[in-house]
C-alpha positions, 0 to 999 in steps of 0.5 A: 187637848187645847181649845181651837179658840185659843190657838185662833187667839195666839194667831190673832195676837201675833198677826199684827207683828207678822204684818209689820215684820212682812212689811220690811220686806215687801209692803204688797205681801204685808197688805195681803197678809193682813187681808187674808189673815183677818179674813181667814180668822173671821171664818175660822171663829165662825166655823168653829163657834157654829161647830160649838153650838151643836156640840155645847163647847163654845165657853172655854177658860185658861187663868184669867183668859176667858173666851164666851159667845159674846167674846167670840162675836166681838172678835168676829166683828172686830175682824170684819171691820179691820178687813172692811177698813183695810180694803177701803184704805186701798183707795189711799196713798198712805206712807208706811202701810205695814205700820198702818194696818199693824196699828189698826190690828192692834186696835182689834187685839185690844178689843179681844183683850176687853172681852176676854179679861176676868179682872179690871186690870186686864180689862183697862189694859185692853181697853187703852190698847184699842185706843191708843193706836188710834191717837195716831192713826188719826194723825197718819197723814202729816201734810194735813193740818186738820189731821194734826189738830184733830189728833191732838184734841183726840189725844187731850180729850182721851187723856182726860177720859182715861184718867177718869175711867181709872179714877172710877175703877180705883173707886171700885177696887177700893169698893170690893177689895180686889180686881177680880170679876167673882169678888166685885160681884159678891160685893155688890151683892152685898152692898149696904149703907155707905158702901153703896155711895162708894160704888155709885161714885165708881159707877159714874165715873166709869161711865163718863170714862167709857162715854168719851170713846162712845161719843155719849153726850156730853162727852161727844165734842171731839167727834166732828173734828177727829171724823173730818180730820182723819183719814177716811179708812180711819174715820170708818174704823173709828166709828165702828171699832171704837164704838164696838169696844166701848159697848162691850166694855160696858156690857161685860161689867154691866151683865158681869160683876156689877149685874146686881146694880143693873136697875141703877145702870138702866137709869143711867143709860136711858138718860144718856140714851135719850140725850145722845140721840137728840143732840146727834140728831139736832147737830146733823141737821145743819151739816153740809160736810159729808164727814161731819154729817156722819160724825153727828150720825155716829153720835146718834147712832151711839145713843140707839145702840146704848138702848140695847143695854137697858134691857136684860142680860141675854136680849141686851147683849144679842140686841146690841151686838146684833146692831153693831154687825148691822151698823158696820155694814151700812156705816162702811157702805156709806164710807166707801161711797164718800171715799169714792166721791172725795177722790175727785171731788169735795166731801160734801153735799153739793158733790153729790148733785145730780149723781143719779143722772151721772152714776145711777148705781152710786145714787142707789147705793147712797140711797140704801145706806142713808135708809138703813142708817135712818132705820126704814124698813126692811133695810138692816138698820130698821131691824137692828133698831127693832131689836134693841127697842125691844131689849128696852121694851122687854123690861117696861121702859117704854118711854125710852122706846117712844122717845127713840122712835120720835127721834128716828123721824127726825133723823130720817129728814137729815138722812133724806138730804143725801137722797136729795142730793143725789136724785133731785138736785140738778146736775152740776156740770163743773163737778169732775166725773166719778171714777170706780175701780173693779175692786171697789164695785165688788166691795159696794156689791157685797155691802149693798147686799148685806145691808138689803139682806143680812137684816131680814136673815133669820140665820144671822139673828139666831146664831147671834142670840144662841152666842150672846151669853 
């Protein structure tokens, strides 16, 4: 009997083509199909995985295609991210909407391929499928010179990163003599002498290549321009989905074929995480435009999430996946709010002046999102950081945990700038009123509740921990 997960994967792969095909007849129906399809797949993956946890049948493999707990969690995260970005895009008059939604779905399909692969070639193809549609999605607004410039920078730097990654994977293939994860694992396990140098070179190039997609220092310089130049739904989607795919890519390698080199990776990741958190925090301090501010915030968040990979396999995987889910809710809440503000105002801190007196609900939600991203208890962001810190602490990396905790205090300062603008600054009478539609209120209510309660919901962490490996 065929596993239900295989059937769901087939539907997942077909969904972008179906959305594109239906779009030839009706844009409205293609939009409904994309939203309903992604929501239904998310619920089905969650439902079957919960049944599998009780039955002990979560994992399944067919040829080089495997589905395990991490794979199912990644599918759920990518589908959730797509659904929220699709809903957010309803506020914008985007041209060729079916093609737009289909391209975003191809990003999710690429992420699914990354976490389902059993050999390097499929892993690389999946990562590129998750990356290449983002190049033209960033430049979707043709009349925006800023978007075109951002896309050009993204493509140029992305091409270099891809070449670097492929170079590292080529070295890894030369080291192991095979593309198979099992053969690579055996080769790493039996590594001696000069072979170790070849392995270290491969690891260095792979981390550099993925570092671009994850916005790790010093490969982060593209992020502020791209975040500001892309349409807001794509900025939000990029900040969550691209980060998730890159993290899963590293997780698959670090806890899979390269597991025996885990100590080396911990050292590399610790150094990169500390540098990325510091640079992201310092960059955010001087920002006055909301989307550039969120770009540096996203850079710092990438460093925090990377801490999760500094622990052992089970706690490491569960902690960074848990953080990604909670980060997605906080991040999308902020971008929904930025989208509402940016409809009639400039997307800047000045546009938030006196918001608490004009629209208290929006001001409260800005505070909730900012405090969650800063890691203030008991919001979702605090619980997420607690889990990745616990992952690093479990292997005795207290220096990294202490450094990250101190930087969380720095982060609180610049997140408080949002709260100050909305709650302390005087009302600017020249600012136009903020308009909120009913569907936006529903979306904000869902995301606000998620940020407030999902972090402390024991069933969410329990589910992710059981599914992680």
